[in-house]
C-alpha positions in Angstrom: -0.5 22.5 -25.0 -2.2 19.8 -23.3 -3.7 20.5 -19.9 -3.5 17.0 -17.7 -5.3 16.6 -14.2 -4.8 14.3 -11.8 -7.5 14.1 -9.3 -6.4 12.3 -5.8 -8.1 12.0 -2.0 -5.4 14.6 -0.9 -4.3 16.7 -3.9 -5.1 17.8 -7.4 -2.0 17.8 -9.5 -1.8 19.3 -13.2 0.5 19.4 -15.8 1.0 21.5 -19.6 2.7 20.1 -22.0 3.9 21.9 -25.1 4.6 18.6 -27.3 7.1 16.4 -25.2 7.9 19.0 -22.6 6.1 19.6 -19.1 6.2 23.6 -19.1 4.0 23.7 -15.8 3.3 21.3 -13.0 1.2 22.3 -9.9 -1.1 20.9 -7.1 -4.0 22.4 -5.0 -5.5 20.5 -2.3 -8.8 18.3 -3.2 -11.6 20.3 -1.9 -15.5 18.5 -2.3 -16.7 21.7 -1.6 -15.0 23.9 -3.7 -17.3 24.8 -6.9 -16.2 24.8 -10.5 -16.3 28.9 -10.9 -13.6 28.6 -7.7 -11.0 26.1 -9.5 -11.3 27.9 -12.5 -10.0 31.1 -11.0 -7.5 29.3 -9.3 -5.8 27.5 -12.3 -6.3 30.8 -14.0 -4.5 32.8 -11.6 -1.3 29.7 -11.7 -1.3 30.1 -15.6 -0.7 33.5 -15.4 2.0 33.0 -12.6 3.9 31.2 -15.3 2.9 32.7 -18.2 0.6 30.5 -20.1 -2.0 32.1 -21.8 -5.4 30.5 -21.8 -6.2 30.2 -25.3 -2.7 28.1 -25.7 -4.3 25.2 -24.3 -6.0 23.0 -27.2 -7.0 20.5 -25.0 -7.0 18.5 -21.8 -7.7 15.2 -19.7 -8.4 14.3 -16.8 -8.5 11.4 -14.2 -10.1 11.2 -10.9 -10.7 9.1 -7.9 -13.1 11.8 -6.6 -16.2 11.7 -8.8 -18.1 14.5 -7.2 -14.7 17.0 -7.4 -14.1 15.5 -11.4 -17.4 17.0 -12.3 -16.4 20.4 -11.4 -13.2 20.4 -12.7 -14.8 19.0 -16.0 -17.1 22.2 -15.9 -14.3 24.6 -14.7 -11.9 23.6 -17.6 -14.6 24.1 -20.5 -14.9 27.4 -18.7 -11.5 28.7 -18.1 -10.1 27.6 -21.4 -13.0 26.9 -23.9 -12.4 22.8 -23.9 -14.3 19.9 -23.2 -12.1 17.5 -21.3 -11.4 13.9 -22.0 -12.4 11.9 -19.0 -10.4 8.4 -18.1 -13.2 5.7 -17.9 -15.0 3.2 -19.6 -15.1 3.6 -23.3 -11.4 5.3 -23.6 -8.4 3.7 -25.4 -5.4 3.2 -23.1 -3.3 0.7 -25.0 -3.7 -1.6 -21.9 -5.3 -5.1 -22.0 -6.9 -5.2 -18.1 -6.6 -8.2 -16.7 -8.4 -8.0 -13.5 -11.6 -9.7 -12.3 -13.6 -6.7 -13.2 -11.6 -4.4 -15.3 -14.4 -1.5 -14.7 -13.5 -1.1 -11.5 -9.4 -0.7 -11.7 -9.0 3.3 -10.6 -8.4 6.1 -13.1 -5.1 6.7 -11.6 -3.6 3.0 -11.5 -5.0 3.4 -15.4 -2.7 6.5 -15.9 0.7 4.6 -14.2 0.2 1.7 -16.2 -0.3 3.8 -19.6 2.7 5.9 -18.6 4.9 2.8 -17.3 4.0 1.1 -20.8 4.7 4.4 -23.1 8.4 5.0 -21.3 9.6 2.1 -19.7 10.9 -1.6 -20.0 8.7 -4.2 -19.9 7.7 -5.9 -17.4 7.8 -3.2 -15.0 6.5 -2.8 -11.8 5.0 0.5 -10.6 4.9 1.8 -7.1 2.0 5.0 -6.5 3.3 6.5 -2.9 0.1 8.6 -2.5 -2.4 8.6 0.7 -2.6 5.0 -0.1 0.3 3.1 -1.4 -0.3 1.1 -4.8 2.0 -1.3 -6.2 0.9 -3.0 -9.8 2.5 -4.4 -12.4 2.4 -4.5 -16.3 3.9 -7.5 -17.6 6.2 -8.2 -20.7 2.9 -8.2 -23.3 1.5 -4.6 -22.2 -1.3 -6.0 -19.8 -2.2 -4.7 -16.4 -2.1 -8.1 -14.5 -3.1 -6.8 -11.1 -1.2 -5.3 -7.7 -1.4 -4.4 -3.8 -3.3 -1.5 -2.4 -1.9 -0.8 1.5 -2.3 2.1 3.8 0.1 5.1 2.9 2.7 6.3 4.6 0.2 9.6 5.6 -2.4 7.5 6.8 -0.5 5.2 9.0 1.3 8.4 11.1 -2.4 9.7 11.3 -3.7 6.0 12.9 -0.4 5.7 14.8 -1.2 9.2 16.4 -4.9 9.2 16.5 -4.8 5.6 18.4 -2.6 6.6 21.0 -2.3 9.2 23.9 1.2 9.8 24.2 2.4 9.8 20.5 2.8 13.0 19.0 2.1 13.8 15.3 5.7 14.3 13.4 7.4 15.3 10.7 9.3 12.8 8.7 12.1 15.2 7.7 15.5 14.9 9.2 15.9 11.4 8.5 15.4 8.2 10.8 18.1 5.6 12.2 17.3 2.1 12.2 17.4 2.2 16.2 16.0 5.2 17.7 16.9 6.6 21.0 13.8 9.0 21.3 10.2 8.7 20.5 9.9 11.0 17.2 13.5 8.9 15.9 11.7 5.7 16.9 8.2 7.0 15.0 10.0 8.1 11.8 12.3 4.9 12.0 9.0 2.5 12.0 7.0 4.5 9.3 9.8 5.0 7.1 12.0 1.4 7.4 8.6 -0.3 8.2 7.5 0.9 4.3 10.6 0.4 2.8 10.8 -3.3 4.1 7.2 -3.7 2.7 8.1 -2.2 -0.8 11.5 -4.4 -1.1 9.5 -7.7 0.1 6.8 -7.0 -2.5 9.4 -5.8 -5.2 11.0 -9.0 -4.9 7.8 -10.9 -4.8 6.5 -9.3 -7.9 10.2 -9.7 -10.1 9.4 -13.5 -9.1 6.1 -13.9 -10.2 6.5 -11.9 -13.6 9.8 -13.9 -14.1 13.0 -12.3 -13.3 14.3 -8.7 -14.3 12.1 -5.9 -14.4 12.0 -2.4 -14.5 10.7 -0.5 -11.2 9.2 3.1 -10.8 8.1 5.3 -8.4 5.7 7.7 -8.2 4.1 10.1 -5.7 4.6 12.6 -3.1 6.5 10.1 -0.8 8.6 8.5 -3.5 11.6 10.6 -3.2 11.3 10.4 0.3 11.2 6.7 0.9 13.6 5.2 -1.9 16.7 6.3 0.5 15.5 3.5 3.0 14.7 1.1 0.3 17.4 -1.5 -0.8 15.7 -2.1 -3.9 17.0 -0.1 -6.7 14.0 1.8 -8.7 13.6 5.1 -10.5 11.7 7.8 -9.6 9.2 9.6 -11.8 7.0 12.0 -9.9 5.3 13.2 -13.4 4.3 9.5 -14.3 0.2 9.7 -13.9 0.7 13.0 -16.0 2.7 11.2 -18.8 0.1 8.6 -19.0 -2.4 11.1 -19.1 -0.7 12.8 -21.9 -0.3 9.5 -23.6 -3.7 8.5 -23.2 -5.0 11.4 -24.7 -2.8 10.9 -27.8 -4.4 7.6 -28.3 -8.0 9.2 -28.2 -7.5 12.0 -30.1 -4.5 11.1 -32.4 -3.3 14.8 -31.7 0.3 16.1 -30.2 0.2 19.3 -28.7 
């Protein structure tokens, strides 16, 4: 079995693949003050809950946009499972030709999403990652990462809206939103959800035009399922895209399928 870990600014998502099957997916909050032993204990408890034994883990791979946490996770994986994880970074084979100005600055999460898209979806492919930030990026028909867009995520937008105003409350985005709200909460939901959906629709259309026409479009991240119903564009939701990309990168670098 392969342990895949994606460390984001808000959550750490980890999954276990048994051959091609994702047999465990879970998450914990990203805490920069948590030590390696604490991460190891938490992971072991979750694995016990799912009936997975530590000796079944034969390899691991980690992507991170939070370097202090990745250092602790690397130690904790070694202590908990006795394997040294592959860290996504310089010198790692990804199967991608990265065409941005400085490839060394490309975030590990974007690398993994693009690798997963190249492995699993027809090219060219537009990837939408709806996490703390909203990232939209493209892999062209030749499997090259050609660039993208980074915008404030839905949660950040909500926090900015409520944090910079006196009378607007912090709200839940559950429960749907009318296009034209008739109370404060509905108006806020409409602005956040339809506003974000409109941005995605616009970028999808512009990306397709630049890429030359038909493209596959896949969305991942915590808000991907929520935002889909508000978009006019059609796309597939794949919540595990980054984990699948991590697995693909692990196999390219080790030649192993677990």
